[in-house]
C-alpha positions as CSV (number, residue, x, y, z in Angstrom):
1,M,35.7,53.8,-57.6
2,N,38.1,52.2,-55.2
3,N,37.3,54.8,-52.5
4,R,33.6,54.1,-52.8
5,L,34.2,50.4,-52.5
6,F,36.3,51.0,-49.4
7,G,33.5,53.2,-47.9
8,T,31.0,50.5,-48.6
9,F,33.2,47.9,-47.0
10,G,33.6,50.0,-44.0
11,I,29.8,50.3,-43.5
12,F,29.4,46.5,-44.1
13,G,32.1,45.9,-41.5
14,L,30.3,48.2,-39.1
15,S,27.1,46.1,-39.5
16,I,28.9,42.8,-38.9
17,L,30.7,44.1,-35.8
18,S,27.5,45.5,-34.4
19,L,25.8,42.1,-34.8
20,L,28.7,40.5,-33.0
21,F,28.5,43.0,-30.2
22,L,24.8,42.2,-29.7
23,A,25.5,38.5,-29.8
24,G,28.1,39.0,-27.1
25,T,25.8,40.8,-24.7
26,A,22.6,38.6,-25.2
27,T,23.5,35.6,-22.9
28,A,20.5,35.5,-20.5
29,A,19.0,31.9,-20.1
30,C,15.6,33.1,-19.0
31,T,13.7,36.2,-17.9
32,D,13.3,36.9,-14.2
33,G,9.8,35.9,-13.0
34,D,9.3,33.2,-15.7
35,T,8.2,29.8,-14.4
36,I,8.6,26.2,-15.6
37,C,7.4,22.8,-14.3
38,V,10.3,20.7,-12.9
39,D,8.0,17.7,-12.5
40,E,4.3,17.0,-11.7
41,Y,4.5,18.7,-8.3
42,K,7.3,21.3,-8.5
43,Q,7.7,24.7,-10.2
44,A,11.0,26.5,-10.8
45,T,11.1,30.4,-11.1
46,C,13.7,32.4,-13.0
47,L,15.9,34.4,-10.7
48,N,19.1,36.2,-12.0
49,N,18.5,34.6,-15.5
50,E,18.5,31.1,-14.0
51,Y,15.7,28.7,-13.0
52,S,16.9,28.5,-9.4
53,Q,13.9,29.0,-7.2
54,V,11.9,25.7,-6.7
55,T,8.4,25.8,-5.3
56,V,6.4,22.7,-4.2
57,C,2.9,22.9,-5.7
58,N,-0.3,21.9,-3.9
59,I,-0.5,18.1,-4.0
60,V,-4.1,18.2,-5.3
61,W,-3.6,20.6,-8.2
62,G,0.1,20.1,-9.0
63,C,2.1,21.8,-11.7
64,D,0.3,22.3,-15.0
65,A,2.5,21.5,-18.0
66,S,0.5,23.7,-20.4
67,L,0.8,26.7,-18.0
68,Q,4.3,25.8,-16.9
69,A,3.3,26.9,-13.4
70,C,1.6,25.7,-10.2
71,R,-2.2,25.6,-10.2
72,Y,-4.0,27.1,-7.1
73,C,-7.5,25.9,-7.8
74,S,-9.6,23.5,-9.9
75,E,-10.3,24.8,-13.4
76,G,-13.8,26.3,-13.6
77,S,-14.5,26.1,-9.8
78,T,-16.3,29.2,-8.2
79,G,-16.8,30.6,-4.8
80,C,-17.4,33.7,-2.6
81,E,-14.7,35.5,-0.7
82,G,-16.2,38.4,1.3
83,D,-17.7,40.8,-1.3
84,Y,-15.8,39.1,-4.1
85,A,-17.0,36.3,-6.4
86,W,-14.2,34.3,-8.0
87,V,-13.8,31.8,-10.8
88,C,-10.8,29.5,-11.4
89,T,-9.1,30.3,-14.7
90,N,-5.8,28.8,-15.7
91,G,-5.2,27.6,-12.1
92,I,-5.7,31.2,-10.6
93,R,-8.7,32.6,-8.8
94,E,-9.8,35.6,-10.7
95,K,-11.9,37.8,-8.3
96,T,-14.7,40.2,-9.2
97,F,-16.0,42.8,-6.7
98,C,-19.7,42.5,-6.0
99,Q,-21.5,45.9,-5.4
100,F,-24.4,44.2,-3.7
101,G,-22.4,41.3,-2.2
102,C,-21.7,37.7,-3.3
103,N,-24.6,35.1,-3.2
104,P,-23.1,32.0,-1.5
105,A,-25.9,29.9,-3.0
106,T,-24.8,30.6,-6.5
107,N,-21.2,31.8,-5.9
108,A,-22.0,34.9,-8.1
109,C,-22.7,38.6,-7.4
110,Y,-26.2,39.7,-6.6
111,P,-27.4,41.6,-9.7
112,S,-29.1,44.5,-7.8
113,D,-30.8,45.5,-4.6
114,P,-33.5,48.1,-5.5
115,D,-35.8,47.2,-2.6
116,G,-33.3,46.3,0.1
117,E,-34.4,42.7,0.0
118,I,-31.1,41.1,-0.8
119,C,-28.8,40.3,2.1
120,T,-25.5,38.8,3.0
121,P,-23.9,36.9,4.6
122,E,-26.2,33.8,4.8
123,G,-27.8,33.3,8.2
124,I,-27.4,36.7,9.8
125,T,-30.3,38.1,11.8
126,E,-31.6,41.6,12.6
127,C,-34.1,42.6,15.3
128,T,-37.2,44.4,13.9
129,S,-39.3,45.1,17.0
130,N,-39.7,44.6,20.8
131,D,-42.6,44.9,23.3
132,N,-43.9,43.3,26.5
133,N,-45.3,40.4,24.4
134,G,-42.0,39.5,22.8
135,G,-40.1,40.6,19.8
136,Y,-39.5,39.9,16.1
137,Y,-36.5,39.5,13.9
138,K,-35.6,38.8,10.3
139,Q,-33.0,36.3,9.0
140,C,-31.0,36.2,5.8
141,T,-31.9,33.0,3.9
142,S,-30.6,32.3,0.4
143,G,-29.7,36.0,0.0
144,T,-33.2,37.3,0.9
145,W,-34.6,38.6,4.2
146,Q,-37.2,36.3,5.8
147,E,-39.2,38.5,8.2
148,G,-41.8,38.0,11.0
149,L,-39.7,35.6,13.0
150,Y,-40.8,35.5,16.7
151,C,-38.7,35.9,19.9
152,P,-40.8,34.8,23.0
153,Y,-38.4,36.7,25.4
154,N,-37.8,39.7,23.1
155,C,-34.9,40.4,20.6
156,D,-31.5,41.5,21.9
157,L,-30.7,44.8,19.9
158,S,-27.0,44.5,20.7
159,T,-26.6,41.1,19.2
160,N,-29.7,40.9,16.9
161,E,-30.5,37.5,18.4
162,C,-33.4,36.2,20.5
163,Y,-33.0,36.3,24.3
164,E,-32.9,32.7,25.7
165,C,-35.0,32.9,28.8
166,D,-37.3,35.0,31.2
167,N,-35.3,36.5,34.0
168,S,-38.1,35.5,36.4
169,Q,-37.3,31.8,35.9
170,A,-35.7,30.0,38.8
171,A,-32.2,28.5,38.8
172,F,-31.9,24.8,38.1
173,C,-29.2,22.1,37.9
174,S,-28.3,21.3,34.4
175,D,-26.4,18.3,35.8
176,A,-25.0,17.3,39.2
177,T,-22.1,19.7,39.0
178,T,-23.5,22.8,37.2
179,S,-26.0,25.4,38.3
180,T,-27.9,27.3,35.5
181,K,-30.0,30.4,35.9
182,C,-31.3,33.2,33.7
183,T,-29.6,36.6,33.9
184,G,-32.0,39.4,32.6
185,T,-30.7,42.4,30.7
186,F,-33.7,43.9,28.9
187,Y,-37.5,43.7,29.5
188,K,-38.1,40.2,30.6
189,G,-35.4,38.7,28.4
190,G,-32.1,37.2,29.4
191,Y,-29.5,34.6,28.9
192,Y,-28.7,31.4,30.7
193,V,-25.5,31.5,32.6
194,D,-23.7,28.3,33.8
195,T,-21.9,28.2,37.1
196,P,-19.6,25.2,37.7
197,C,-20.2,23.8,41.2
198,G,-17.1,21.7,41.2
199,A,-16.8,19.0,43.9
200,A,-19.5,20.6,46.0
201,G,-22.1,19.7,43.4
202,C,-25.5,21.4,42.5
203,N,-28.4,21.4,44.9
204,P,-31.4,19.9,43.0
205,T,-33.9,21.8,45.3
206,T,-32.5,25.3,44.9
207,G,-30.8,24.8,41.6
208,L,-27.8,26.6,43.1
209,C,-24.3,25.3,44.0
210,N,-23.8,23.8,47.4
211,S,-21.2,25.5,49.6
212,P,-17.9,24.7,48.0
213,T,-15.3,22.4,49.4
214,A,-11.8,22.9,48.1
215,A,-11.0,20.0,45.7
216,C,-7.7,21.5,44.5
217,T,-5.3,24.4,44.8
218,D,-6.1,27.5,42.8
219,G,-3.9,27.8,39.7
220,E,-3.3,24.1,39.3
221,Q,-4.2,22.4,36.0
222,Q,-5.2,18.8,35.2
223,C,-6.4,16.7,32.2
224,N,-9.9,15.4,32.3
225,A,-10.0,13.0,29.2
226,T,-9.2,15.5,26.4
227,V,-10.3,18.6,28.4
228,R,-7.7,20.9,30.1
229,Q,-9.0,22.1,33.5
230,L,-7.9,24.9,35.8
231,C,-8.5,25.0,39.6
232,S,-10.3,28.2,40.6
233,A,-12.0,28.9,44.0
234,G,-11.1,25.4,45.0
235,A,-12.9,23.7,42.1
236,W,-11.9,22.4,38.7
237,G,-13.2,24.4,35.8
238,D,-12.8,23.6,32.1
239,I,-10.3,25.6,30.0
240,V,-10.5,24.0,26.6
241,D,-11.3,20.7,25.0
242,C,-8.1,19.5,23.1
243,A,-10.0,17.1,20.8
244,P,-9.2,15.8,18.3
245,D,-5.7,16.4,19.9
246,T,-4.7,14.9,23.2
247,C,-4.5,16.6,26.6
248,V,-1.0,16.1,28.1
249,Q,-0.1,16.6,31.8
250,V,3.3,18.4,31.5
251,N,3.9,18.4,35.3
252,A,1.8,18.4,38.5
253,T,0.5,21.9,37.8
254,S,0.4,22.5,34.0
255,T,-1.1,20.9,30.9
256,I,-1.0,21.4,27.1
257,C,-2.9,20.3,24.0
258,Q,-0.7,18.1,21.8
259,A,-1.3,16.6,18.4
260,T,-2.1,12.8,18.6
261,P,0.5,10.9,16.5
262,T,-1.2,8.5,14.0
263,C,2.0,6.6,13.2
264,T,5.7,6.2,14.1
265,D,8.2,8.5,12.3
266,G,10.1,6.7,9.6
267,D,7.5,4.0,9.0
268,M,6.2,3.6,5.5
269,Q,2.9,2.2,4.2
270,C,0.9,1.8,0.9
271,N,-2.1,4.0,0.2
272,A,-3.5,2.3,-3.0
273,T,-0.5,2.7,-5.4
274,M,1.1,5.6,-3.4
275,R,3.8,5.1,-0.8
276,Q,3.4,7.1,2.4
277,L,6.1,8.1,5.0
278,C,5.3,8.9,8.6
279,S,6.7,12.3,9.4
280,G,5.7,14.3,12.5
281,G,3.3,11.5,13.5
282,A,1.2,11.8,10.3
283,W,1.2,10.0,6.9
284,T,2.5,12.0,4.0
285,D,2.7,10.9,0.3
286,V,6.1,10.0,-1.2
287,P,5.8,10.8,-4.9
288,P,6.0,9.7,-7.6
289,D,2.9,7.3,-7.5
290,C,4.0,3.7,-8.3
291,S,1.4,3.6,-11.0
292,A,3.3,6.3,-13.0
293,S,5.9,3.6,-13.9
294,G,3.3,0.8,-14.3
295,E,4.1,-0.7,-10.9
296,I,2.2,-1.4,-7.7
297,C,2.9,-0.4,-4.1
298,V,3.8,-3.4,-1.9
299,Q,3.9,-3.5,1.9
300,V,7.1,-5.4,2.6
301,N,6.5,-5.4,6.3
302,A,4.9,-3.3,9.0
303,T,7.4,-0.4,8.5
304,S,8.4,-0.4,4.9
305,A,6.8,-0.2,1.4
306,I,8.2,-0.3,-2.1
307,C,7.1,0.1,-5.7
308,Q,7.2,-3.3,-7.4
309,A,6.6,-4.3,-11.0
310,T,5.7,-8.1,-10.9
311,P,3.8,-10.0,-8.2
312,T,6.0,-12.8,-6.7
313,C,3.3,-14.8,-5.1
314,T,-0.5,-15.3,-5.0
315,D,-2.4,-13.1,-2.6
316,G,-3.6,-15.1,0.5
317,D,-0.8,-17.7,0.3
318,M,1.4,-18.2,3.4
319,Q,5.0,-19.5,3.7
320,C,7.7,-19.9,6.3
321,N,10.8,-17.6,6.3
322,A,12.9,-19.2,9.0
323,T,10.7,-18.9,12.1
324,M,8.6,-16.0,10.7
325,R,5.3,-16.7,8.9
326,Q,4.8,-14.6,5.7
327,L,1.6,-13.7,3.9
328,C,1.3,-12.8,0.3
329,S,-0.3,-9.4,0.0
330,G,-0.2,-7.3,-3.2
331,G,1.9,-10.0,-4.9
332,A,4.7,-9.9,-2.4
333,W,5.6,-11.7,0.9
334,T,5.1,-9.7,4.1
335,D,5.9,-10.7,7.6
336,V,3.0,-11.9,9.9
337,P,4.2,-11.1,13.5
338,P,4.8,-12.3,16.1
339,D,7.8,-14.5,15.2
340,C,7.0,-18.1,16.1
341,S,10.3,-18.2,18.1
342,A,8.8,-15.6,20.5
343,S,6.6,-18.4,22.0
344,G,9.3,-21.1,21.6
345,E,7.7,-22.6,18.5
346,I,8.8,-23.2,14.9
347,C,7.2,-22.2,11.6
348,V,5.8,-25.2,9.7
349,S,4.5,-25.1,6.1
350,I,1.4,-27.2,6.1
351,N,1.2,-27.1,2.3
352,A,2.1,-24.8,-0.6
353,T,-0.4,-22.1,0.6
354,S,-0.4,-22.2,4.4
355,A,2.0,-22.0,7.3
356,V,1.5,-22.2,11.1
357,C,3.4,-21.8,14.3
358,Q,3.8,-25.2,15.9
359,A,5.3,-26.4,19.1
360,V,8.6,-28.3,18.8
361,V,7.6,-31.9,19.6
362,T,9.5,-35.1,20.0
363,P,8.6,-37.6,17.2
364,V,6.5,-40.5,18.5
365,C,6.9,-42.5,15.3
366,T,8.8,-42.8,12.0
367,D,7.3,-41.0,9.0
368,G,5.6,-43.5,6.6
369,D,4.9,-46.2,9.2
370,M,1.2,-47.3,9.7
371,Q,-0.7,-48.6,12.7
372,C,-4.2,-49.6,13.8
373,N,-6.2,-47.4,16.2
374,A,-9.3,-49.5,16.8
375,T,-10.8,-49.9,13.3
376,M,-9.0,-46.8,12.0
377,R,-5.6,-47.0,10.2
378,Q,-3.1,-44.3,11.1
379,L,-0.1,-43.0,9.1
380,C,3.0,-41.4,10.8
381,S,3.5,-37.9,9.3
382,G,5.7,-35.2,10.9
383,G,6.5,-37.5,13.8
384,A,2.9,-37.9,14.8
385,W,0.0,-40.4,14.0
386,T,-2.7,-39.1,11.7
387,D,-5.9,-41.0,10.7
388,V,-6.2,-42.5,7.2
389,P,-9.9,-42.5,6.3
390,P,-12.1,-44.3,5.6
391,D,-12.6,-46.2,8.8
392,C,-12.3,-50.0,8.2
393,S,-15.7,-50.5,9.9
394,A,-17.3,-48.4,7.1
395,S,-17.0,-51.5,4.8
396,G,-17.6,-54.1,7.6
397,E,-13.9,-54.8,8.1
398,I,-11.4,-54.6,10.9
399,C,-8.0,-53.0,11.1
400,V,-5.1,-55.5,11.3
401,Q,-1.4,-54.7,12.0
402,A,0.1,-56.5,9.0
403,S,3.7,-55.7,10.2
404,P,5.4,-53.3,12.6
405,T,5.2,-50.6,9.9
406,S,2.0,-51.4,8.0
407,A,-1.7,-51.8,8.8
408,V,-4.6,-53.0,6.5
409,C,-8.3,-53.5,6.5
410,I,-9.5,-57.2,6.3
411,P,-13.0,-58.8,6.4
412,L,-14.5,-59.3,9.8
413,G,-15.5,-62.9,10.9
414,G,-14.1,-66.4,10.5
415,C,-11.8,-67.7,7.8
416,P,-11.1,-71.1,6.2
417,L,-8.8,-72.9,8.6
418,G,-5.3,-73.2,7.1
419,D,-5.8,-70.8,4.3
420,E,-3.1,-68.1,3.7
421,I,-3.4,-64.6,2.4
422,C,-1.0,-61.8,1.5
423,L,-1.1,-58.5,3.3
424,S,1.5,-56.3,1.6
425,N,4.6,-58.4,1.7
426,D,3.5,-60.4,4.8
427,V,1.9,-63.8,4.9
428,W,-1.1,-64.3,7.2
429,E,-2.6,-67.7,8.1
430,C,-6.1,-68.6,9.2
431,I,-5.8,-70.3,12.6
432,A,-8.3,-71.6,15.3
433,S,-9.2,-69.3,18.1
434,G,-11.7,-70.6,20.6
435,N,-14.8,-71.7,18.7
436,S,-13.8,-69.6,15.6
437,T,-11.0,-68.9,13.3
438,V,-9.0,-65.7,12.9
439,W,-6.2,-64.4,10.6
440,A,-2.8,-64.3,12.3
441,F,0.6,-63.0,11.1
442,D,2.9,-65.8,9.9
443,Y,6.0,-64.4,8.3
444,T,7.4,-61.6,6.1
445,C,8.6,-62.4,2.6
446,P,12.5,-62.3,2.4
447,A,14.5,-59.7,0.5
448,S,15.3,-62.3,-2.2
449,A,11.6,-62.8,-2.9
450,P,9.9,-59.7,-1.6
451,L,6.5,-60.0,-3.4
452,C,3.8,-62.0,-1.7
453,T,1.3,-63.7,-4.1
454,E,-1.6,-66.0,-3.2
455,S,-3.8,-68.5,-5.0
456,A,-6.4,-71.0,-3.8
457,G,-5.6,-70.3,-0.2
458,V,-1.9,-70.6,-0.6
459,A,0.5,-67.7,-0.3
460,T,3.9,-67.7,-2.1
461,C,6.8,-65.2,-2.0
462,I,8.2,-64.5,-5.4
463,G,11.2,-62.5,-6.7
464,I,10.4,-60.7,-9.9
465,P,6.7,-59.6,-10.4
466,I,4.8,-60.2,-13.6
467,V,3.9,-56.9,-15.3
468,I,0.3,-57.2,-16.5
469,S,-0.2,-53.6,-17.8
470,G,1.7,-50.3,-17.8
471,G,1.0,-47.5,-15.3
472,S,0.8,-43.7,-15.7
473,G,3.8,-41.4,-15.7
474,Q,7.3,-42.3,-16.7
475,F,7.3,-45.5,-14.7
476,G,4.7,-47.8,-13.3
477,G,3.4,-51.3,-13.2
478,V,0.5,-53.6,-12.1
479,Y,1.4,-56.9,-10.5
480,D,-1.3,-59.6,-10.4
481,T,-1.8,-62.3,-7.7
482,S,-4.6,-64.5,-6.6
483,G,-5.5,-65.8,-3.2
484,G,-8.0,-65.8,-0.4
485,G,-9.8,-69.1,-1.3
486,S,-11.0,-71.0,-4.3
487,V,-11.4,-68.1,-6.8
488,S,-11.3,-70.5,-9.7
489,R,-15.0,-71.3,-9.2
490,C,-16.0,-67.6,-9.3
491,T,-17.9,-66.4,-12.4
492,Q,-18.4,-62.8,-11.3
493,F,-16.3,-60.4,-9.4
494,T,-16.8,-57.0,-7.8
495,D,-14.9,-54.0,-9.3
496,W,-11.3,-53.5,-8.3
497,T,-11.0,-51.2,-5.3
498,A,-8.1,-49.7,-3.4
499,D,-7.3,-51.7,-0.3
500,S,-4.2,-49.8,0.9
501,S,-1.6,-47.4,-0.5
502,I,1.8,-46.2,0.5
503,E,3.1,-42.9,-0.9
504,Y,6.8,-42.1,-1.1
505,V,9.3,-39.8,-2.8
506,Q,11.9,-41.2,-5.1
507,T,15.1,-39.2,-5.3
508,G,17.5,-39.2,-8.3
509,A,21.3,-39.0,-8.2
510,D,21.1,-35.5,-9.8
511,G,18.9,-34.1,-7.0
512,S,15.7,-34.4,-8.9
513,S,12.7,-36.2,-7.4
514,R,9.2,-37.6,-8.2
515,D,6.2,-38.8,-6.2
516,C,5.3,-42.5,-6.3
517,A,2.5,-44.6,-4.8
518,N,2.4,-48.4,-4.2
519,T,-1.4,-49.3,-4.1
520,T,-3.0,-52.7,-3.2
521,L,-6.2,-53.3,-5.2
522,V,-8.7,-56.1,-4.3
523,R,-11.8,-57.6,-5.8
524,Y,-14.2,-60.1,-4.3
525,C,-16.2,-63.1,-5.7
526,R,-19.8,-62.3,-6.2
527,E,-22.1,-65.4,-5.9
528,G,-25.9,-65.2,-6.5
529,G,-25.9,-61.4,-6.0
530,K,-24.0,-61.7,-2.7
531,I,-20.3,-60.8,-2.1
532,N,-18.1,-63.7,-0.7
533,Y,-15.3,-61.9,1.2
534,Y,-13.4,-65.2,1.6
535,D,-12.7,-65.6,-2.1
536,Y,-10.9,-62.7,-3.7
537,E,-8.0,-61.6,-5.8
538,K,-5.4,-58.9,-5.2
539,K,-3.0,-56.9,-7.4
540,Y,-0.4,-54.3,-6.7
541,T,0.2,-51.1,-8.7
542,V,3.3,-48.9,-8.7
543,D,2.6,-45.4,-10.1
544,C,5.2,-42.6,-10.3
545,G,4.9,-39.1,-11.7
546,E,7.2,-37.0,-13.7
547,W,10.7,-36.2,-12.4
548,S,10.8,-32.7,-11.0
549,D,13.7,-30.3,-10.7
550,K,15.0,-28.8,-7.5
551,C,13.8,-25.2,-7.8
552,D,14.5,-22.1,-5.8
553,Y,15.1,-18.3,-6.2
554,V,18.6,-17.4,-7.3
555,Y,20.3,-14.0,-7.3
556,T,20.1,-12.2,-10.7
557,K,21.1,-8.6,-10.4
558,T,21.1,-5.4,-8.3
559,L,19.5,-2.1,-9.2
560,Q,20.6,1.3,-7.7
561,Y,18.1,4.1,-7.5
562,D,17.3,7.4,-5.6
563,E,14.1,8.5,-3.9
564,S,13.0,12.0,-3.0
565,D,10.2,13.5,-1.0
566,G,10.0,17.3,-1.0
567,G,13.3,18.3,0.6
568,L,14.3,14.7,1.7
569,C,16.4,12.3,-0.4
570,R,17.9,8.9,0.0
571,S,19.7,6.2,-2.0
572,C,18.3,2.7,-2.4
573,Q,19.4,-0.7,-3.6
574,K,17.1,-3.4,-4.9
575,D,18.3,-7.1,-5.2
576,I,16.4,-9.2,-7.7
577,Y,16.0,-13.0,-7.5
578,T,14.6,-15.2,-10.3
579,Y,13.0,-18.6,-9.9
580,A,15.2,-21.3,-11.5
581,C,15.3,-25.1,-11.5
582,Q,18.2,-27.6,-11.6
583,P,19.3,-29.8,-13.2
584,S,17.1,-28.8,-16.2
585,G,18.4,-25.2,-16.0
586,K,14.9,-23.8,-16.5
587,L,14.6,-20.0,-15.7
588,Y,11.2,-18.4,-15.0
589,A,11.8,-14.7,-15.9
590,D,8.3,-13.7,-14.9
591,N,8.6,-15.2,-11.4
592,V,10.9,-12.9,-9.3
593,K,11.4,-11.7,-5.8
594,E,12.8,-8.3,-4.8
595,S,14.6,-7.2,-1.7
596,A,15.0,-3.4,-1.2
597,K,17.2,-1.6,1.3
598,C,17.3,2.2,1.6
599,E,19.5,4.7,3.5
600,E,17.9,7.1,6.1
601,W,16.1,10.1,4.7
602,A,18.3,13.2,4.7
603,P,18.0,16.8,3.3
604,C,18.7,16.9,-0.4
605,Q,21.8,18.8,-1.8
606,M,20.5,21.4,-4.2
607,A,21.8,20.4,-7.6
608,A,24.1,23.1,-9.0
609,Q,22.9,24.6,-12.2
610,E,25.0,23.2,-15.0
611,E,27.2,26.0,-16.4
612,Q,26.7,26.5,-20.0
613,K,29.8,25.6,-22.0
614,R,31.2,28.5,-23.9
615,S,33.6,28.7,-26.9
616,G,36.6,31.0,-26.8
617,L,34.8,33.6,-28.9
618,D,31.6,33.4,-26.8
619,A,33.5,33.8,-23.6
620,L,35.4,36.8,-25.0
621,L,32.2,38.4,-26.3
622,E,30.4,37.7,-23.0
623,D,33.1,38.9,-20.7
624,Y,34.6,41.8,-22.8
625,G,31.8,42.3,-25.4
626,L,30.8,45.8,-24.2
627,F,34.4,47.1,-24.1
628,L,35.5,45.6,-27.4
629,G,32.3,46.6,-29.1
630,L,32.7,50.3,-28.2
631,I,36.3,50.3,-29.4
632,L,35.5,48.7,-32.7
633,I,32.5,51.0,-33.3
634,L,34.7,54.1,-32.8
635,L,37.3,52.7,-35.2
636,I,34.8,51.8,-37.9
637,L,33.2,55.2,-37.5
638,A,36.5,56.9,-38.1
639,V,37.2,54.7,-41.1
640,A,33.8,55.4,-42.6
641,Y,34.1,59.2,-42.1
642,T,37.5,59.2,-43.8
643,A,36.2,57.2,-46.7
644,Y,33.3,59.5,-47.1
645,K,35.5,62.6,-47.2
646,M,37.8,61.0,-49.8
647,V,34.8,60.2,-52.1
648,D,32.7,63.3,-51.8
649,E,35.4,66.1,-51.4
650,E,36.2,68.1,-54.7
651,P,39.8,67.5,-56.0
652,E,42.1,70.4,-56.7
653,D,42.2,72.0,-60.3
654,P,45.9,72.0,-61.3
655,D,45.2,73.6,-64.7
656,G,43.2,76.5,-63.3
657,F,40.0,75.5,-65.1
658,G,36.9,76.0,-63.1
659,K,34.5,73.1,-62.3
660,G,32.6,72.0,-65.3
661,S,34.9,73.7,-67.9
662,E,37.2,71.9,-70.2
663,P,40.7,73.1,-71.4
664,G,41.0,74.8,-74.7
665,I,42.3,73.1,-77.7
């Protein structure tokens, strides 16, 4: 019993060791020839049990994840290739030989040709007859011969095409430099042959070239627009037209055709959401497409483009960046050359959405001052005078210089002698002038009583104004004053209208600011339906808006990333700036700017295949599996054989009884 158990254990051990032997030898990662998609445009092929061969797929069809291989055509497309018809299946052109040819009209094989009526390829011709009255030919049209087509000068049996002309026709000049004549070869048919006349020109009477005058040295070459020309027999003759390439004069005697660059190597541009790099004078895509990560392609400047997630500005807006104007395009600021400094100018932001190059001028006035220009008031802005409409004459008034820094519109004509009025914080008095009266500046209210008020023709300077009603915003006020005559007798007034307004910016100690306006309002006495401009009331309003923070873009973080294009790689760094305000501390996370810098493109270093980590037993079985397996198998076979012999071999009969007998009693 023990021997049988030992034998059984030996066989079981043999099975276990055999499995270990197989495990030690099956270490291949893939089968040679297998393919797998590395990304959307690359396929890796298994070589020496590793995916080490990388192939760049056609950019139109790419790498199919379901096939794990490059596609070479559009699924379901068809076509003819010689006598083969093909259909695209799983990205591969599967070809079928056509016994009677492939019909280009249907991209399928002709079914049969019992009468010889089916033909290929499309458009070929074949002469059918010739005589002194001309010839006939047939032409392959939509896979069928169309017969009975006429050649007036017979059909050329060597080319199966109609002759072009009658060899009896005289020569003629096709242009001023080319002689054309018919050269006959069969019956009366022939072909037109052009002979360049060069500088000698073609004689319009004979149709032949004039006697040549050497215009060049034989063997020399020159460019004539995009055409390369060779000098032969003293005249220039065309060699080849380089178009769409360019003809380049290499030296005085030789020329070449050279591709015309469409861009400068190294430049980048946006093509929809795809970045493109100029390489070899032509634009090539730089995958992946920005849209793959939900971003857009942004043209940073004339030579660089980046993928960007969030627009940082409104398309069409302009701003100044030092002396360079910038235009918002695709949600990002891009330079608008030339730099203003190139012409000795500066960049000036007209408003929040526009910027211009402007000459550096010497200020002629102080910003905020006002003056009169005839009947038009003018405000000093940016060191220059600008009109403040409407013109005073539009309401029948004149412009008066109230003080060295202010100007107002007042009624035209005489005034009550001795009356006083307030113009801003200045007191004006009605004085005699010739046979009339005019308003004249008298004095300015002192700092201790800066507000001018008037009533019944008397002006008074007061210190603290009386607040009649609150203004808008966080701060404001309306100050009431009377003047300009006997308004107490008025029973009806016109509506309050703005007479003048001064705008200014109030700055807080914390750097915040707000816009304010000091406006003068006036209303006139209305008597019997007529307006009396001598009797009026004025009031002054101060209106300030909300305090605003000082806002700007502040540095937030830096991102490191790599870019690749085929066999080219480079490392990039993107700095991100977020719009923030102080002193409130507001942060606008959706309003960011980005600045990207990249290294030069360089060939990629092929990433080494990561070596699979192996345990001690795995390494032993992989490196010495075959050797150990053979030794163990031999040992187990020897053990199994010994066990078998011990179990099945007959034991010796010490008592002399034969097998199957029992001893006597």
